[in-house]
Structures are given as structure tokens and as C-alpha cells.
GUKE-403364 format. One record per residue: residue in one letter; z, y, x of N, C-alpha, C, O in turn. Coordinates in steps of 0.2 Angstrom, whole numbers, padded with zeros to 4 digits, always signed. Each point is the difference from the previous one (the first is absolute). Layout:
N
AZYXZYXZYXZYX ...
END
This chain:
175
M+0282-0172+0088+0002+0000-0007+0003-0007-0002+0004+0000-0005 A-0006-0005+0009+0002-0007-0002+0008+0000+0000+0003+0002+0005 G+0000-0005-0010+0007-0001+0000+0004+0007-0003+0006-0001+0000 L-0009+0006-0001+0003+0006-0002-0002+0002-0007-0006-0001-0002 S+0011+0004-0002-0002+0002-0006-0005+0007+0001+0000+0003+0005 E-0003-0001-0010-0004+0006+0001+0004+0006+0001-0002+0004+0005 N+0008-0003-0008+0004+0005+0002+0003+0000+0007+0000+0005+0004 E+0001-0011-0001+0003-0001+0006-0006+0002+0005+0001+0003+0005 W-0007-0005-0007-0006+0001+0005-0002+0007+0000-0001+0003+0005 L+0001+0000-0011-0001+0008+0000+0005+0003+0004-0001+0005+0003 G+0008-0007-0004+0005+0004+0004-0001-0001+0007+0001+0004+0004 D-0003-0010-0001-0001-0001+0007-0006+0004+0002+0000+0002+0006 L-0005-0001-0010-0006+0004+0002+0002+0007+0001-0002+0003+0005 E+0007+0000-0009+0002+0007+0001+0003+0001+0006+0001+0006+0002 K+0002-0011+0002+0003+0001+0006-0005+0001+0006+0002+0002+0005 N-0008-0004-0006-0005+0001+0005-0004+0006+0000-0001+0002-0006 I-0002+0000+0011-0005+0005+0001-0006-0002-0004-0003+0004-0003 H+0001-0010+0005-0006-0003-0003+0000-0008-0001+0004-0003+0004 W-0008+0000-0008+0001-0007-0001-0007-0002-0001-0004+0002-0004 Q+0002-0007+0008-0007-0004-0002+0001-0004-0005+0005-0004-0001 L-0010+0004-0004+0001-0004-0006-0006-0005-0001-0005+0001+0002 S+0007-0007-0004-0005-0005-0002-0003+0002-0006+0002+0005-0004 R-0007-0009+0002-0003+0002-0007+0005-0001-0006+0000+0004-0004 L+0004-0009+0005+0005-0001-0006+0005+0006+0000+0002+0002-0005 E+0000+0000+0011+0005+0006+0000-0004+0006-0002+0004+0004-0004 L-0010-0003+0006-0004+0006-0003+0000+0000-0007+0001+0005-0003 M-0003-0011+0000+0000-0001-0007+0006+0002-0004+0000+0002-0005 A+0006-0004+0008+0007+0002-0002+0001+0008-0001+0003+0002-0005 L-0006+0001+0010+0001+0008+0000-0006+0003-0004+0002+0005-0004 E-0008-0007+0005-0006+0003-0003-0004-0005-0003-0005-0002+0004 P+0006-0001-0010-0004-0006-0002-0007+0001+0001-0004-0005+0001 Q+0001+0011-0003-0007+0001+0000-0003-0001+0007-0006-0001+0001 L+0010+0003+0004-0003+0000+0007+0000-0007+0003-0005-0002+0003 G+0010-0002-0005+0000-0007+0002-0006-0004-0002-0001-0005+0003 E-0002+0007-0008-0006-0003-0003-0006+0001+0005-0005-0005+0001 Q+0005+0010+0003-0006+0002+0004+0002-0001+0008-0005-0001+0004 F+0011+0001-0002+0002+0001+0007+0005-0006+0002+0004-0003-0004 Q-0005+0000+0010+0004-0006+0002+0006+0003+0003+0005-0004+0001 Q-0004+0010+0002+0006+0002+0003+0000+0008-0001-0005+0003-0002 G+0011-0001+0004+0001+0007-0001+0006+0002+0005+0004-0004+0002 L-0003+0011-0001+0006+0003+0003+0003+0004-0004-0003+0005-0003 Y+0010-0006+0002+0004+0004-0005+0004+0004+0004+0004-0002+0005 I-0004+0009-0007+0004+0005+0004+0004+0003-0006-0002+0004-0003 P+0009-0007+0003+0004+0002-0006+0002+0008+0000+0001+0002-0006 D-0001+0001+0012+0002+0007-0001-0006+0005+0000+0001+0006+0000 E-0007-0009-0001-0006+0005-0001+0000+0003-0006+0001-0003-0006 G-0001+0010+0006+0001+0003-0007-0007+0003-0002-0005-0001+0003 Q+0005+0004-0009-0005+0003-0003+0002+0006-0004+0005+0000-0003 I-0009+0005+0003+0002+0006-0003-0007+0002-0004-0005+0000+0002 D+0006+0001-0009-0005+0003-0004+0000+0008+0001+0004+0003-0002 N-0009-0001+0006+0000+0007+0002+0000+0005-0006+0003+0005+0000 R-0007-0007-0005-0001+0004-0006+0007+0001-0003+0002+0005-0002 Q+0002-0011+0001+0006+0000-0003+0005+0004+0004+0004+0004-0002 L-0004-0005+0009+0004+0004+0005-0001+0008-0001+0005+0003+0000 M-0011-0001+0000-0002+0007-0001+0003+0003-0006+0002+0006+0000 I-0003-0010-0006+0003+0003-0006+0007+0000+0000+0003+0005-0002 A+0001-0010+0005+0007+0000+0001+0002+0006+0004+0005+0003-0001 L-0008-0002+0007+0002+0005+0005-0001+0007-0004+0004+0004+0001 E-0010-0003-0004-0001+0006-0004+0006+0002-0005+0003+0005+0000 Q-0001-0011-0004+0005+0001-0005+0007+0002+0004+0003+0004-0003 G-0002-0007+0008+0006+0001+0004+0000+0007+0003+0005+0003+0000 I-0010-0001+0002-0001+0007+0003+0001+0005-0006+0003+0005+0001 L-0006-0006-0006+0000+0005-0006+0007+0000-0003+0002+0005-0003 T+0002-0010+0003+0007+0000-0002+0005+0002+0005+0006+0002-0002 Q-0008-0001+0008+0005+0003+0005-0003+0007+0002-0005+0002-0002 A+0009+0001+0005-0001+0007+0003-0004-0001+0006+0002+0002+0006 V-0008-0004-0006-0004-0002+0006-0006+0005+0000-0004+0001-0005 E+0003+0002+0011-0006+0004+0000-0006-0004+0003+0001-0003+0005 W-0006+0003-0008-0006-0005+0001-0006+0005+0001-0002+0004-0004 R-0001-0006+0010-0007+0004+0001-0005-0005+0002+0000-0005+0004 C-0006+0006-0008-0006-0004+0001-0005+0004+0002-0001+0006-0001 N-0004-0009+0005-0006+0004+0002+0001+0006+0004-0003+0005-0001 T+0008-0005+0005+0002+0005+0004-0001-0002+0007+0003-0004+0003 E-0007+0008+0001-0001-0001+0007+0006+0001+0004+0003+0005+0000 V-0001-0010+0004+0006+0000+0004-0002+0001+0007-0004-0003+0003 R+0006+0009+0000-0001+0001+0007+0005-0001+0005+0000+0000+0006 D+0006+0000-0009+0006-0001+0004+0005-0004-0004+0002+0001-0006 I+0001-0007+0009+0005-0004-0003+0005-0001+0005-0001-0003+0005 Q+0007+0004-0007+0006+0000+0004+0006-0004-0004-0001+0000-0006 P+0006-0002+0009+0005-0003-0004+0003+0006-0005+0002+0005+0002 H-0002-0007-0008+0002+0004-0006-0004+0007-0001+0002+0004-0004 Q-0008-0004+0007-0004+0006-0002-0008-0002+0001-0002-0004+0004 V-0002+0008-0009-0007-0001+0000-0003+0007+0000+0002+0004-0004 G-0007-0003+0008-0004+0006+0000-0007-0001-0001-0003-0005+0002 D+0000+0010-0006-0008+0000-0001-0003+0005+0004-0006+0001-0001 G+0009+0002+0006-0003+0005+0004+0001+0007-0003-0001+0005+0004 F+0003-0004-0010+0002+0006-0003+0007+0000-0002+0004+0006+0001 S-0001-0011-0004+0007-0001-0002+0003-0006+0003-0004-0005+0002 T+0010+0005-0002+0004-0006+0002+0005-0001-0005+0004+0005-0003 W-0003-0011+0001+0005-0002-0005+0005-0005+0003-0001-0004+0004 Q+0007+0005-0006+0006-0004+0002+0001-0006-0005+0000+0002-0006 F+0002-0008+0008+0001-0005-0004+0006-0005+0002+0001+0000+0006 D+0002-0003-0010+0005-0005+0002-0004-0006+0003+0003-0003+0005 W-0008+0001-0008-0004-0006+0003-0007+0003+0000-0003+0003-0005 V-0001-0006+0010-0007+0001+0000-0003-0006+0001+0001-0004+0005 I-0006+0002-0009-0004-0006+0000-0007+0001+0002-0003+0003-0004 D+0001-0005+0010-0007+0002+0002-0005-0005-0003+0000-0006+0002 C-0004+0008-0006-0005-0004-0004-0007+0002+0002-0004-0001-0004 R+0003+0004+0010-0006+0003+0001-0006-0005+0002-0006+0002+0000 G+0008-0008+0001-0005-0005+0002-0004+0002+0007+0003+0002+0005 L-0009-0002-0006-0004+0003+0006+0001+0007+0002-0002+0002+0006 G+0004+0002-0011+0002+0007+0002+0005+0001+0005+0001+0005+0002 A+0003-0011-0001+0006+0001+0005-0003-0002+0007+0004+0001+0005 R-0010-0002-0004-0003-0002+0007+0002+0006+0005+0001-0002+0006 P-0002+0008-0008+0002+0005+0005+0007+0000+0003+0001+0001+0006 D+0003-0004-0010+0007-0001+0002+0002-0007+0003+0005-0001+0003 W-0010-0003-0005+0002-0007+0002-0007-0004+0001-0003-0002-0004 D+0001+0002+0011-0007-0002+0001-0001-0008-0001-0006-0002+0000 R+0011-0002-0001+0000-0007-0002-0002-0001-0007-0002-0006-0001 V+0001+0011-0003-0002-0002-0007-0007-0002+0000-0004+0004+0003 R+0002-0009-0007-0007-0002+0000-0001-0002-0007+0004-0001-0004 G-0011+0002+0002-0002-0002-0007-0001-0007-0001-0003-0004+0004 V+0006+0001-0009-0001-0007-0002-0002+0000-0007+0003+0002-0005 R-0010-0004+0004-0002+0001-0007+0002-0006-0004+0000-0006+0002 G+0003+0007-0008+0002-0005-0005-0005+0000-0006+0000+0005-0003 E-0003-0011+0002-0005+0000-0005+0003-0006-0005+0002-0005+0002 I-0001+0007-0008+0003-0004-0005-0005+0000-0007-0003+0005-0001 I+0004-0011-0002-0003+0000-0007+0005-0002-0004+0004-0005+0001 R-0003+0008-0007+0005-0002-0005-0004-0004-0005-0005+0002-0003 V+0008-0008+0001-0003-0004-0005+0006-0002-0005+0006-0001+0002 H-0009-0001-0008+0005-0003-0005-0003-0007-0001-0005-0001-0002 A+0010-0003+0003-0001-0008+0000+0005-0003-0005+0005-0003+0003 P-0006+0003-0009+0006-0003-0004+0001-0007+0001+0005-0003-0002 E-0010-0001+0004+0001-0007+0001+0003-0002+0007+0002-0005+0001 V-0001+0011+0003+0003-0002+0006+0008+0002+0000+0002+0005-0003 S+0002-0008+0006+0007+0001+0000+0003-0001+0007+0001-0005+0002 M+0000+0011+0002+0003+0000+0007+0006+0005+0000-0001+0005-0004 S+0006-0007+0007+0006+0004+0000+0001+0004+0007+0005+0004+0000 R-0008-0006+0005+0001+0003+0006-0006+0002+0004-0006-0003-0002 P+0006+0007+0007-0006+0002+0004-0003-0006+0003+0004-0005+0003 I-0010+0004-0003-0004-0006+0004-0004+0003+0005-0004+0005-0001 R+0004-0007+0007-0004+0002+0005-0005-0006+0002+0002-0006+0001 L-0008+0007-0001-0005-0005+0002-0003+0002+0007-0002+0005+0001 M+0001-0010+0003-0003+0000+0007-0007-0001-0001-0002-0006+0002 H-0002+0011-0004-0007-0001+0000-0003+0000+0007+0002+0004+0004 P-0008-0007-0003-0003+0000+0006-0002+0007+0003+0000+0001+0006 R-0002+0003-0011-0002+0007+0002+0005+0005+0000+0000+0004+0005 Y+0005-0004-0009+0005+0004-0001+0006-0002-0004-0001-0004-0005 P+0007+0005+0006+0006-0002-0004+0000+0004-0006-0002+0006-0001 L+0003-0010-0005+0000+0003-0006+0007-0001-0003+0004-0004+0002 Y-0003+0008-0007+0007-0001-0004-0002+0001-0007-0004+0003-0003 I+0009-0006-0001+0000+0000-0008+0007+0002-0001+0004-0004+0001 T-0003+0009-0005+0007+0002-0002+0000+0001-0007-0004+0003-0003 P+0009-0007+0000+0001+0000-0008+0003+0007-0002+0004+0003+0003 R-0007-0001-0009+0003+0006-0003+0002-0002-0007-0001-0006-0002 E+0003+0010-0002+0002-0001-0007-0006-0003-0004-0005+0002+0001 N+0007-0006-0006-0005-0002-0005-0006-0003+0003-0006+0001-0003 H+0007-0005+0008-0006-0004+0002-0005+0005+0004-0006-0002+0000 H+0008+0007+0002-0005+0004+0004+0002-0001+0008+0005-0002+0002 Y-0010+0002+0002+0000-0002+0007-0004+0005+0004-0005+0002-0002 L+0008-0001+0008-0004+0004+0005-0003-0005+0005+0004-0005+0002 I-0010+0005+0000-0003-0004+0005-0002+0005+0005-0004+0005-0001 G+0006-0006+0007-0002+0005+0005+0000-0003+0007+0002-0005+0002 A-0004+0010+0003-0001-0001+0007+0002+0006+0003-0003+0005-0001 T+0008-0005+0005+0003+0007+0003-0001+0000+0007+0003+0005+0003 A-0007-0009+0000+0000+0000+0007-0006+0003+0003-0003-0002+0005 I+0000+0007-0009-0007+0003+0003+0002+0006+0003+0002+0005-0003 E-0003-0005+0010+0002+0006+0004-0005+0006-0001-0006-0001+0003 S+0007+0005-0007-0005+0006-0002+0004+0005-0003+0005+0000-0004 E-0008+0006+0005+0003+0006-0004-0005+0003-0005+0001+0005-0003 D-0006-0010+0001-0005+0002-0005+0004+0000-0007+0003-0004-0002 L-0004+0010-0001+0003+0001-0007-0005-0001-0006+0002+0002-0005 R-0008-0004+0007-0005-0001-0006+0002-0005-0004+0004-0005+0002 P-0007+0004-0008+0002-0005-0005-0002-0007+0004-0004+0000+0004 M+0007-0005-0007-0002-0007+0002-0008-0001-0001-0003+0002-0004 T+0001-0006+0009-0007-0002+0000-0001-0006-0005+0004-0003-0001 M-0010+0002-0001-0002-0005-0004+0001-0007+0003+0003-0005-0002 R-0004+0005+0009+0000-0006+0004+0008-0002+0000+0002-0005+0000 S+0002+0010+0002+0007-0001+0000+0003-0003-0007+0004-0004+0000 A-0006+0007-0005+0002-0002-0007-0002-0007-0001+0004-0004-0002 L-0010+0002+0004-0003-0007-0001+0004-0005+0004+0001-0005-0002 D+0000+0008+0009+0004-0005+0004+0007-0001-0003+0002-0006+0000 L+0002+0011-0002+0006-0001-0003+0000-0005-0006+0004-0004-0001 L-0009+0005-0003-0001-0004-0007-0002-0007+0002+0002-0005-0004 S-0005+0004+0009-0003-0007+0002+0006-0004+0002-0001-0006+0002 
END
């Protein structure tokens, strides 16, 4: 950062896949983090999607277009441009397979990864990009949402368990 204006420095950052940051550089991007951390890794192309907003936008797009939408329908056969439930087969221009673990009969490499998150409202916190923390027990992330809402989560738990989050997991994330 030495010798470069902030705009030149940020432009230089954008050309790299990742950039190791000093405390001062970290403070330039996320001032509240620089108070607590001595270094960071900046990944300019790392994105974030608010799944709730995405689902609302997709639903609105589907409803305004002539799209046939099926939910909670068991899929027994999926082929390019067609889906079958064992009784009927439907033809489509596009088929998007969203079966998750239900796709295992067709693709044995599918595995369950449990994602646990806590949503918090923290009006005193101001972060603009996803933050990943390398915790000794498991990697954590904090993702900003609108109006000072944040997701705190850990998604590297290899499990197909669909039960609600345990108290221990909640306390681990909050600590």
C-alpha cells in the first residue's frame, strides 16, 4: 500500500486472486476488523448471496414468466429436458436438479454437509464483505446482510443430520 493512493491500491488488489493484508491494510478495508486482527487475506472475487432475497427474486421471476414450477414432487427419473415421478413425465426447456441428497441414486458422489448458522442483529457492527475466521476447532464465517444483520456459521460439518442445531453448536458459534 505504501506509495499508492487508496484507489490505486484497491485497483491493484482486484487484479489478484488473493492478497495478504497487514493490520493497516485490513483496517482500510474493514476498520472494525483491524482493531482485533494483525493480518488478513483478502479475496476480491469472493461473493455472497442472500439466499432469502434470492428465493424471493426467483419466485417473482418464475411467477412473471410462463414457467412451470413443481415443489415437493418425488423425482424418480431425470434426463435432459425431462423429469419423471414414476407415474408421469414432463418435458421442459430447462431442468434444474435441486434434489440435494435425493439425487444420490443417480450420483453416488453426493454427500451431506451440515451448515449451521445463527442470524444476529448487531447495529454497532459495520462490515461490508464476508469474513472467514480460521478457528482452531473449525473454520467460521460472518456474512453481512442488510440493516446490520449478519450470519455467523460453520459449514464444514460432514453430516446428513437434519435435526435442529444443538445448544452446544449454538454456543460454539456465539462464542
